[in-house]
N, C-alpha and C positions, 0 to 999 in steps of 0.2 A: 504493500500500500504506500502511495506517495505521501510525503510529509505535507501537512497543510500549512498555509501561511498565517502567521500570528500577527494580526493587525492591532494588538493591544499596545504595541510600542512601534515607533517608526520603522518601517520596512526599508531595507537597502537592496536595490536591485542593479544588475548590470544590464545596460541597454543593448539591444542587438545592433551591431555595426558591421556592415558587409565588408569582408576582407580582414576583419580584425578579431571579432569575438567568436573565433572558432573554438573547437574543443580544447586545444592546449591552453589558450588564454583563459577560457572560462574555468578550467580546472585549477588554474593558478589563483585566480581571484576568489574562487569559492572558499579557499582556506582563510579568507580575511573578513569573515562576517557578512558576506553577501547572502541575503535570504533566499533569493531565487535567481536563476539564470535563464536566458532566452537564446535560442539558436539565431544564427544569422538569418536574414530574410530569405524565405524559400518560396519560389514561384509555385503556385498550386498547379499550374500547367506542367512544369517540369516534374513535379511529384506524381501527378496523375499519369504522365506518360513514361514513368519509370527511368528517369535519367540517373545514371550511375553516380555522377558527381553529387546529385541531390541526395541520394541514399547515404553517401558518406557524411553529408551535412546533418543527418538525423542522429548520428551517433552522439552519445553523451559520455561524460566521464563518470566513474562510479560515485564520486562525491557530489555530483550535481543532482540535488533533490531538494525542493521541487524544480523540475526542468520544463520549460515551455518551448513549443515550436511556433515560430512566427510565420504565418502564411501571408502571401500577397496574392490577390486575385480579384476578378471582377465579374466572373460568370458562375452562376450557382451550380450548373451541372458539373463543371470542371472542379469546383470547390468540393462538391460531394465526393467525387472520385478521389480527390486528394485526402479528404477526411477518412474515407474508408481504408486507405493505406495506413494512415496513422492509427486507426482503431486497432490494427493488428499488432502494434508495437507497444510493449510494456514500458513502464518507466517514464512516460510523458504525463506531466501533471495537468497540462492545459494547452489549448490552442489560442494564440494571440493573432488577431487580424491586424495587418499593417494598414493604417489609415493615415500615415504621416509622411511616407517617403517622398521627398521633393524631386528626386532624380527624374530628368526629362523622359528617359526611356520607360520608367515605371509609370509616371504620370500620363504620358501620351498613350499608354496601353490601357488606361482606364483604371489602373490600380493605385495603391498607396494614397497619397493626399488627394488624388482625383475624386475619391469617394466622398470627401468633405463637401464637394460641390453638388452632391446628389444624395441627400440624406436618406430618402426612401430606398435607394439602391444599397447604401451602407447598411441600413437596417435589415434588408433582405439577406445580405451576406452574413451578418451576425446571427440572424435567426436560423440560417441554414447550419452554421457551425453548432449552435445550441441544440438543434434538432438531431443532427446526425452524429455528433461526436460522442464517444463514450468516456471522454476524459472528465476529470473533476472540475476544471475551470474553463470558462470561456471569457477571454479578455480582449482588449484592443488598445493600440497605441495610436494616439491622434495628435494632430496639430490643432491650432485654434481657428483655422479657416483656410481658404485658398488664397484669395487676395484680401478680402475683408475679414475682420475678426468676428466670428459668431460663436464664441466659446460655449455660451449657455444652450443655444439651439443644438449644437453638436452633442453636448453632454446629456441633455434630456432625451434626445433621439436614441442615444446609445443605452441609457438607463432603461428605457422602455422595452428593450430587447431582453431584459433579464440577465444581463451579463454580470460577472462577479466583481470585477474592478476595472479601473481604466488608468492608463498612463498618459499624461498630457505633456507634450513638448510645447512650451509657451511661445511658439512662433507660428506665423502663417506659412503656407507653401512658398509664397512670394518672398518671405523673409529668409528663406533658405537657412544658412548657418551664420549669417552675418548680422541680421537685425537684432536689436536688443530683445532679450527674452521678457515677455510680459507676464511677470509673476502675479500681477493683479488679476489677470484673466484666469489663472489657475486657482487663485483664491475664490473667484466668483463661481467657478465650477464646483469647488468644494462646498460652497454655501448652498448651492442649488440642487445638488443631487444627494442621494442617500447611500451610494455605494462608495467603497474606498477609492481615493484618488492618489495616484503616485505622480509627483512633480519631476519634470525632466527639462533639461536645457541649461547649458553652461555651469553645471555644478562641478567645480574643479578642485575644491579643497574643503577641509573641515569647516572653516569659517563660512564659506558659501553654503555648505550643506545646512548648517545651523540657521543661517539667515533665511534660506528658502523654506525650511520647515516652519519656522516662526511666522514668516510673512504669509505663506499660503494656507497654513493649518492643514497641509496635506497629510495623508496617512503614511507617506514614505517618500523616498527619493530614488531616482533612477539616474545612474551615472553612465555616460557613454564615452564621448571623446575625451573627457577629463581623466579617464583611466588609461588612455593609450600613452605608453611611456612612463606611466606611474601607477601601476595596478595597486601599489601600497596605499593609494588614497582611500581604499575601502577599509584598510587596517586603521588608518587615522580617524576615519569617521566612526567606525564601530567601537574603537577603544577610546574615542574622544580625546585623542592625544596627537598633537601635531608632529612630535619628534619621531624620526625614524632613522636608525643607524645605517651607515654605509654598508656595513656587513650584511644587514638584512636585505638591503636593496640588491646587492651583488648576488646573494643567495637566490633571490626571487628571479633575477635575470637568468641565472644559470638553470634554475628549475624550468623556466619557460622554454629555454633552448632545448633542454632534454625532452620536454613534453612534445615539442614540435617535431623532433627527430623520431620519437616513438610513433607519432601519428602520421607523419608524411615521409618517413624514412629519410634518406640523405637529402632529398629535395627540401626538407624542413630547414636545412641550413640556409639555403637561398631565400626561402620565404621569411626567415627570421631577420634578414637584413633590414627590412623597413622598421622592424621593432627596435633594432639596435640604433637606428637613426634617431628615434624619439627618446630611447633610454639615455643616449649620450648628450642630449640637449643640456647646455649650461655647463658642461665639463670642459676643462682646459684641453686643448688638442682634439676637440670633437671632430673637426673637419678632416684632419689627417686620419683619425680613427675610422671615419665613415668611408674614406677612400679605400682603406685596407679591407674593411668589411665587404665592400662591393665586389671584391675579387675572390673571396673565399668560398669554397664549396665543400671543404672537408671539416667535419664536426670537431675533430681534435684540434685543428688549427684555430677554429673559431673559439673554442673553449679557452685555449691558451691566450688568445688576444683579449678576450673578455677579462680573464684573470689579471692580465697585465694592466689593462686600462682602468678597470673599476677598482 
């Protein structure tokens, strides 16, 4: 039986980020007080049509519990086929509908944040998940509008579908990742609906996490880009302590590399380069280090370089 989420204290979650929050990364942050994790966004199309790459994305680490699969889609019949595949897999606590992705290829396909411009269609997708899924939770992650902010309309439409909780990124689709996050809009959603609300958007450190919880009165926070290059942010938030030793940082970086190699074999070394680019931010000699990183394909060599640099 999957663990349930305890909303009696603020919940801390890892946001799904394509290309970053894969199994190795999620298994690393899960040790730092993250209450639940979510897969990278999975196309219901790819899942329905048995893509091998997609199947690999459904795998979870043994420590990930509760674990959610995030689906993107816009057609009920394809969504049903995808849900039926997930119904056969144990260890998934819930299905999360992506209603926030601003990427043009997702938006133009009618998925992600496109659904915010057509609330009846968004509702029909959520009701489909609710009806056909055998998982404990049905949730969704939203933004606060496409071009205009309509946070309360969106939240009420979603609550009407009987879903369990909602994660809100406080920007519109148009705001992409640059506009200021509207924490007032998240606070308004919290005041107007009766299901738990998780606040998301620009939460980068302990101080910001406290501010967002206080300001929005949300039931939890979800950290995405703020954890890339510093997964220990979850340790800081959950332990309410800003300090983190260099030893612990280094240990985490090495563990992350090892998990990448376990999951992707030697290619994990190449895939880990982008993580080392962010891990090395702010260190002396970071540029030189990145140049070296970009040529390494051997795991032993990579480990040696990490040990020297950090």
